[in-house]
C-alpha positions in Angstrom: 73.6 21.9 63.7 75.7 24.0 61.5 78.3 24.9 64.2 78.6 21.1 64.9 80.3 20.8 61.5 83.2 23.1 62.4 86.4 21.2 62.1 84.8 18.6 59.9 87.0 17.9 56.9 84.5 15.7 55.0 83.3 17.4 51.8 80.2 19.3 52.7 79.3 21.1 49.4 80.3 20.4 45.9 79.7 22.0 42.5 81.2 21.3 39.2 83.8 23.9 39.9 84.8 23.4 43.5 84.5 21.4 46.7 84.1 22.8 50.2 84.7 20.9 53.4 82.0 21.2 56.0 84.4 23.3 58.0 84.8 25.7 55.0 81.0 25.8 54.5 80.5 27.0 58.1 83.3 29.6 57.8 82.0 30.9 54.5 78.5 31.0 56.0 79.8 33.0 58.9 81.4 35.6 56.6 78.1 36.1 54.9 76.3 36.3 58.2 78.8 39.1 59.2 78.1 40.9 56.0 74.4 40.6 56.5 74.7 42.0 60.0 76.6 45.0 58.7 74.0 45.6 56.0 71.2 45.3 58.5 72.9 47.8 60.8 74.0 50.3 58.1 71.1 49.8 55.6 73.1 49.9 52.4 75.3 47.5 50.4 77.7 50.2 49.4 77.6 54.0 49.9 74.7 56.2 50.8 72.6 56.3 54.0 70.2 53.8 55.4 67.2 52.9 53.4 64.0 54.4 54.8 61.5 51.8 53.6 61.9 49.3 56.5 62.4 50.0 60.2 65.7 48.8 61.7 63.9 46.5 64.1 61.8 44.8 61.4 62.6 41.1 60.4 65.7 40.9 58.3 64.3 39.1 55.2 66.9 38.2 52.6 65.5 37.3 49.2 67.6 34.9 47.2 67.1 34.6 43.5 69.7 32.1 42.2 69.8 28.7 40.5 71.3 25.9 42.6 74.7 27.4 43.0 77.0 27.2 46.1 76.1 30.8 47.1 72.6 29.8 47.8 73.6 27.1 50.3 76.1 29.5 51.9 73.4 32.1 52.4 71.2 29.5 54.0 74.1 29.0 56.5 74.4 32.8 56.9 70.8 33.1 57.8 71.0 30.3 60.3 74.0 31.9 62.1 72.7 35.5 61.8 69.1 34.9 62.7 67.8 36.2 59.4 65.2 34.7 57.1 65.8 33.4 53.6 63.0 34.1 51.2 63.4 31.8 48.2 62.3 33.8 45.1 60.7 31.5 42.6 62.4 32.1 39.2 59.4 30.6 37.3 57.3 33.5 38.3 57.3 36.6 36.1 56.0 40.1 35.8 53.2 41.4 38.0 52.7 38.0 39.7 56.4 37.9 40.7 56.3 41.6 41.8 53.3 41.0 44.1 54.7 37.8 45.6 58.1 39.4 46.5 56.7 42.7 47.8 54.5 40.8 50.2 57.5 39.5 52.1 59.1 42.8 53.0 62.6 42.1 51.8 65.5 44.1 53.2 68.2 42.6 50.9 68.3 40.7 47.6 71.0 38.2 46.8 71.0 37.4 43.1 73.1 37.5 39.9 73.0 39.2 36.6 70.3 36.8 35.3 68.2 37.4 38.3 68.6 41.1 38.0 67.3 40.9 34.5 64.2 39.0 35.7 63.5 41.7 38.3 64.2 44.6 36.0 61.3 47.0 35.9 59.5 45.5 38.9 58.8 47.3 42.1 59.6 44.7 44.7 60.1 47.3 47.5 63.9 46.9 47.6 66.1 49.7 46.2 68.8 48.8 43.8 71.6 49.6 46.3 70.2 46.7 48.4 71.0 44.1 45.8 74.1 41.8 46.1 75.2 40.3 42.8 77.2 37.1 43.5 78.7 37.3 40.0 79.9 40.9 40.4 83.7 41.4 40.2 83.9 42.9 43.7 81.7 40.3 45.5 84.4 37.8 46.5 86.5 40.5 48.0 83.5 41.9 49.9 82.8 38.5 51.4 86.4 37.9 52.2 86.6 41.2 54.1 84.0 39.8 56.6 85.8 36.6 57.5 85.3 35.9 61.2 85.1 33.0 63.7 81.7 31.3 63.3 79.2 31.8 66.0 75.4 32.1 66.2 73.8 35.5 66.8 72.6 35.8 70.4 69.1 36.4 69.2 68.7 32.9 67.6 66.3 30.5 69.3 64.3 27.5 68.0 61.5 29.9 67.2 63.6 32.2 65.0 62.1 32.3 61.5 64.5 30.7 59.1 62.5 30.4 55.8 59.6 31.9 54.0 58.5 29.4 51.3 56.1 30.6 48.6 53.0 28.5 48.0 49.8 29.2 46.1 46.3 29.2 47.5 42.8 28.8 46.2 42.4 32.5 45.4 45.6 32.9 43.5 47.1 35.3 46.1 50.6 34.5 47.2 51.2 32.9 50.6 54.6 32.6 52.3 54.8 29.7 54.7 56.9 30.2 57.7 59.5 27.7 58.9 61.5 28.3 62.1 65.0 27.1 62.8 63.6 24.6 65.3 61.2 23.0 62.8 63.8 22.8 60.1 66.3 21.2 62.5 63.6 18.7 63.6 62.8 17.9 60.0 66.5 17.4 59.3 66.9 14.9 62.1 63.6 13.1 61.4 64.0 13.0 57.7 67.6 11.8 57.8 66.3 8.7 59.6 63.1 8.4 57.5 64.8 8.6 54.2 67.9 6.7 55.3 70.4 9.6 54.7 73.7 8.8 56.4 77.0 10.5 56.8 78.6 8.5 53.9 75.9 9.6 51.5 76.4 12.0 48.7 73.1 13.9 48.3 72.4 15.2 44.8 70.2 18.3 44.7 68.7 19.3 41.4 65.4 20.4 42.7 65.2 24.2 43.2 66.5 25.4 46.5 63.5 27.8 46.8 61.3 24.6 47.1 60.6 22.8 50.4 61.6 19.5 48.9 65.3 20.5 48.4 65.5 22.2 51.8 63.5 19.9 54.1 64.2 16.6 52.5 67.8 17.0 51.3 69.7 20.0 52.7 68.6 19.8 56.3 68.9 16.0 56.6 72.3 16.1 55.0 73.4 18.8 57.4 72.1 16.8 60.3 74.3 13.8 59.6 77.2 15.5 57.8 76.5 14.0 54.3 77.9 15.7 51.2 75.6 18.0 49.3 76.2 18.2 45.6 74.4 20.6 43.3 72.9 20.5 39.9 72.2 24.1 38.8 68.8 23.0 37.5 67.0 19.8 36.8 67.9 18.2 33.5 66.7 14.8 32.4 69.6 14.3 30.1 72.1 15.7 32.6 70.8 13.6 35.6 72.8 10.5 35.1 76.0 12.3 34.1 75.8 14.4 37.2 75.2 11.3 39.4 78.2 9.6 38.0 80.4 12.8 38.2 79.6 13.3 41.9 79.2 9.7 42.9 75.8 10.6 44.2 73.9 8.0 46.3 70.8 9.9 47.3 68.6 12.4 45.6 65.1 14.1 45.8 62.6 14.8 43.2 59.2 16.4 42.7 56.5 16.2 40.1 57.3 14.6 36.7 61.1 14.6 37.2 61.1 10.8 37.4 59.0 10.6 34.3 61.3 12.9 32.4 64.4 10.8 33.4 62.6 7.5 32.4 61.7 9.1 29.1 65.4 9.4 28.1 66.6 6.6 25.8 67.5 3.5 27.7 71.2 2.6 27.6 72.8 -0.8 28.5 74.9 0.8 31.2 72.1 2.7 33.0 72.5 0.7 36.1 76.2 1.5 36.2 75.9 4.3 38.7 76.2 5.0 42.5 72.6 5.8 43.3 71.0 3.8 46.0 67.8 5.6 46.8 65.7 8.8 46.4 62.8 10.5 48.0 60.0 12.5 46.5 56.3 12.8 45.5 54.0 11.8 42.7 56.0 9.0 41.1 53.6 6.2 40.2 54.2 2.6 41.3 55.1 1.7 37.8 57.7 4.5 37.7 59.2 3.3 40.9 59.5 -0.2 39.6 61.0 1.0 36.3 63.5 3.3 38.0 64.7 0.4 40.2 65.0 -1.8 37.1 66.9 0.7 35.0 69.0 2.5 37.6 69.2 0.2 40.5 67.8 2.8 43.0 64.7 2.5 45.1 62.3 5.5 45.4 60.6 6.4 48.6 57.3 8.3 48.2 56.0 10.7 50.9 53.4 13.2 51.7 53.8 16.7 53.2 54.0 20.4 52.5 55.9 23.5 53.3 53.4 24.2 56.1 53.3 20.8 57.7 55.0 17.4 57.7 55.1 14.2 59.7 51.5 13.2 59.2 52.1 9.9 57.5 53.9 6.8 58.8 55.5 4.6 56.2 54.5 1.0 56.2 56.2 -1.6 54.0 52.9 -3.5 53.8 51.1 -0.5 52.2 49.5 -1.0 48.8 51.5 0.6 46.0 49.2 3.6 45.6 48.8 4.3 49.4 50.7 7.0 51.2 51.1 4.9 54.3 49.3 5.0 57.6 48.2 8.1 59.6 51.2 8.9 61.9 48.9 9.3 65.0 45.3 9.1 66.0 44.8 12.8 65.3 45.5 12.5 61.6 42.1 11.7 60.0 40.0 12.1 56.9 36.8 14.0 57.7 33.7 15.5 56.1 34.6 19.3 56.0 31.0 20.2 56.9 30.3 17.9 59.8 33.9 17.2 60.9 32.9 13.5 61.2 35.4 10.9 60.2 34.7 9.5 56.8 33.7 5.9 56.2 36.4 3.5 55.1 36.9 3.5 51.4 35.7 0.5 49.4 38.1 -0.1 46.5 37.3 -2.0 43.3 39.7 -4.3 41.5 41.4 -1.3 39.9 41.9 0.4 43.2 39.2 3.0 42.5 36.9 4.2 45.3 33.4 2.9 44.8 31.9 5.0 47.7 33.5 8.3 47.1 30.7 10.4 48.6 31.1 8.7 52.0 34.8 8.0 52.0 36.6 11.0 50.4 37.1 13.9 52.7 39.7 16.4 53.8 42.9 15.3 55.5 43.2 17.0 58.9 45.4 16.8 62.0 43.2 17.5 65.1 46.4 18.1 67.1 48.3 19.9 64.4 47.3 23.6 65.0 50.2 24.1 67.5 52.7 22.8 65.0 51.5 25.0 62.2 53.7 28.1 62.1 51.4 30.1 59.8 51.9 32.3 56.8 53.7 35.6 56.7 51.4 38.6 57.1 48.3 36.6 56.0 45.9 36.1 58.9 43.0 35.1 56.6 45.1 32.2 55.2 46.1 31.2 58.7 42.4 31.1 59.7 41.7 28.9 56.6 44.3 26.4 57.8 43.4 26.4 61.5 39.7 26.0 62.3 38.1 24.6 65.4 41.6 24.0 66.8 42.4 21.6 64.0 44.9 21.9 61.2 43.2 21.5 57.8 45.5 20.5 54.9 43.3 21.5 52.0 44.0 18.1 50.6 41.5 15.3 50.0 42.1 11.7 51.0 40.5 8.4 52.0 41.4 5.5 54.3 40.7 1.9 53.3 39.5 -0.8 55.5 43.0 -1.8 56.5 43.8 1.7 57.7 46.0 2.8 54.8 45.6 6.5 53.8 45.5 7.6 50.1 45.8 11.0 48.5 42.6 12.0 46.8 43.4 15.3 45.2 43.3 19.0 46.2 40.4 21.0 47.3 39.6 24.4 45.9 41.3 25.8 42.8 44.7 24.2 43.2 46.3 22.6 40.2 49.4 20.4 41.1 51.9 20.9 38.3 55.4 19.5 38.9 54.7 19.6 42.6 53.9 23.3 42.5 50.4 24.6 43.3 49.2 26.6 40.3 46.1 28.8 40.9 43.3 27.9 38.5 41.7 31.3 39.2 44.8 33.1 38.1 45.2 31.2 34.9 41.5 31.7 34.3 41.7 35.5 34.8 44.7 35.7 32.4 42.9 33.8 29.6 39.8 35.9 30.1 41.8 39.0 29.2 41.9 38.0 25.6 39.6 40.4 23.7 38.0 37.7 21.6 37.2 35.3 24.4 33.7 35.6 25.8 34.3 33.5 28.9 36.8 31.0 30.3 37.4 28.7 33.2 40.6 26.9 34.2 41.0 23.6 36.1 43.3 20.7 36.6 43.2 17.5 34.7 45.2 14.4 35.6 48.7 14.0 34.0 49.4 10.5 32.6 52.6 10.4 34.7 52.0 12.4 37.9 50.1 15.3 39.3 48.0 17.5 37.1 48.1 19.6 34.0 46.3 22.9 33.4 43.3 22.9 31.1 41.0 25.8 30.1 37.6 25.8 28.5 36.9 28.9 26.5 33.8 30.3 24.8 34.3 32.4 21.7 31.7 34.1 19.5 30.1 32.6 16.4 32.2 33.3 13.4 35.5 33.3 15.4 37.8 30.3 15.0 40.4 29.1 17.5 43.3 29.9 15.1 42.0 33.5 15.0 43.0 34.0 18.6 46.7 33.4 18.3 46.5 32.1 21.9 50.2 31.1 22.2 51.3 34.6 21.3 48.7 36.2 23.6 49.8 34.0 26.6 53.4 34.7 25.9 52.7 38.4 26.2 51.1 38.0 29.7 54.1 38.7 31.9 52.3 37.5 35.1 51.3 34.1 33.9 54.6 32.2 34.6 56.0 29.2 32.9 53.7 26.6 34.3 50.3 28.5 34.3 49.6 28.2 30.5 46.9 25.7 29.8 48.2 22.5 28.2 44.7 21.7 26.9 42.1 24.1 25.6 38.4 23.2 25.0 36.8 25.5 22.5 33.1 26.2 22.2 30.6 28.8 21.1 28.3 27.9 24.0 29.8 26.3 27.1 27.4 24.7 29.6 26.2 27.2 32.3 24.2 27.1 35.5 20.8 28.8 35.9 22.6 31.9 37.1 24.8 32.0 34.0 28.0 30.7 35.6 30.1 28.1 33.7 29.6 24.6 35.0 33.2 24.2 36.1 32.8 20.7 37.8 31.1 19.4 34.7 33.8 20.8 32.4 36.6 19.4 34.6 34.9 15.9 34.6 34.8 16.0 30.8 38.4 17.2 30.5 39.8 16.5 27.1 37.3 13.7 26.5 34.6 16.1 25.4 33.0 16.2 21.9 34.0 19.9 21.6 37.2 20.6 19.8 40.2 20.3 22.2 43.6 21.7 21.4 46.8 20.4 23.0 50.0 22.3 23.7 52.7 20.8 21.5 56.4 21.5 21.0 59.1 23.4 22.9 60.7 26.8 22.5 57.8 28.3 20.5 54.9 25.9 21.2 51.6 25.8 19.3 48.2 24.4 20.0 47.4 21.3 17.9 43.8 20.0 17.6 43.5 16.5 19.2 42.1 13.7 17.1 40.3 10.6 18.4 43.5 8.7 17.8 45.4 11.3 20.0 42.9 10.8 22.8 43.1 7.0 22.5 46.9 7.2 22.7 46.7 9.5 25.8 44.4 6.9 27.4 47.0 4.3 26.7 49.7 6.5 28.4 47.5 6.5 31.6 47.1 2.8 31.5 50.8 2.1 30.9 51.7 4.3 33.9 49.1 2.6 36.1 47.0 5.8 36.4 43.9 4.7 34.5 42.0 5.1 37.8 42.3 8.9 37.4 40.1 8.9 34.3 36.3 8.5 34.8 
């Protein structure tokens, strides 16, 4: 697919600083592929002998820790031509959590910049310093230029060649790296360009991080497939979204999580609709958000369902109710009882769209023919076995099907909390909070967000005589370098005696059902930069309920 763009003079990649034709993208990718081959052969970036930590015949995994800059895209092309694997390092991870995640993937080379180097400073990720390439180093352009060559694919490349390792989070908090082969990514590019109506004349705006499957599978690969122009936002910015769209003349974009909500929260302007956008694809925008986005900006939003591990399970249907995902793409996609594997009963919905027979109707979404399509996780057979059981592919997601055959998303099983379309481990947050010397016990779980997805909530038990303000919880959490930017609880329930089971375990399901609606004191994360926890009043809770109602998400509250 990449080599098909040779000789193509249409702009293929644009940043604020420069435009590359598709032909230039391919040639620049080839130079980096040549550099990677030399480094794989010699074992060092500059000077010294080969590094002993990885055998020469081991997979050549290239970790990329960059914002959305052209170098990221060019190294994707390099991996495609050279038969290497790109491991997108999640820049929202920090400390020990980041160290564990990166070490797990057996990197042989790291492509980053000075900012990324600072993030990795002091961490043992298994890659010596002389195996780092800094793209903002003075000598880097000359190094790449010295490897200019005629583009060609390495003879080892086949459809089964591993192209990506995409980090995800599981129910235990341990990192998992989902495999994606060149063949699967190419198939996704072709299929998604048709599904999301990406055409050659489109200008595809990418502000979602390139370490995320959304940017790669729903934007980069489809744009490559048809030769559309890819334009980059270094990072998502609600205030910078429309200026970027206008600067580039963008027609298509992708989003995850609350990005749409953040854009809609910007002050409305009379000329909002004066832009080039026609459509976007993503997840977790409410029907109300979709209608409002179309009204304000004149662009339609297409919602979908999928993951880094699997895709293509849902078939879109224009007749689907606003909250439905669509129809199962084939007979093998079902909602089943995880214990009996029997297909669940059709969901009976009330006038608000809520399921009235949840016990019978809600089950796990499976693909009984999907095991062969699942490419697995890197070096994690236990996680593979969790996904493939009885020859079926189990998504780990809950769902239900109504009487008309439309499938709905019903949440996530286990300890997953969906924050901005990233899976945050409740167990990990829980363990971090429990480190506090004055917290007796704690549990973490997800509560619905008024816009999309979930937010992290914790319930903590503290001794009599200790007050919440005595904990300095914001300061404590800030000092936990393995928590990451999205793992800190946004709500904290405080009690001197949380409800427990007969065996002394906290009643997590009961606490999650109560959420912030409990009679116990609840503190909410407030502010930016140096946030604090502020105690919620009854008026605050009433206002939050109104947010859910206004966004059409009242069904997520008991």
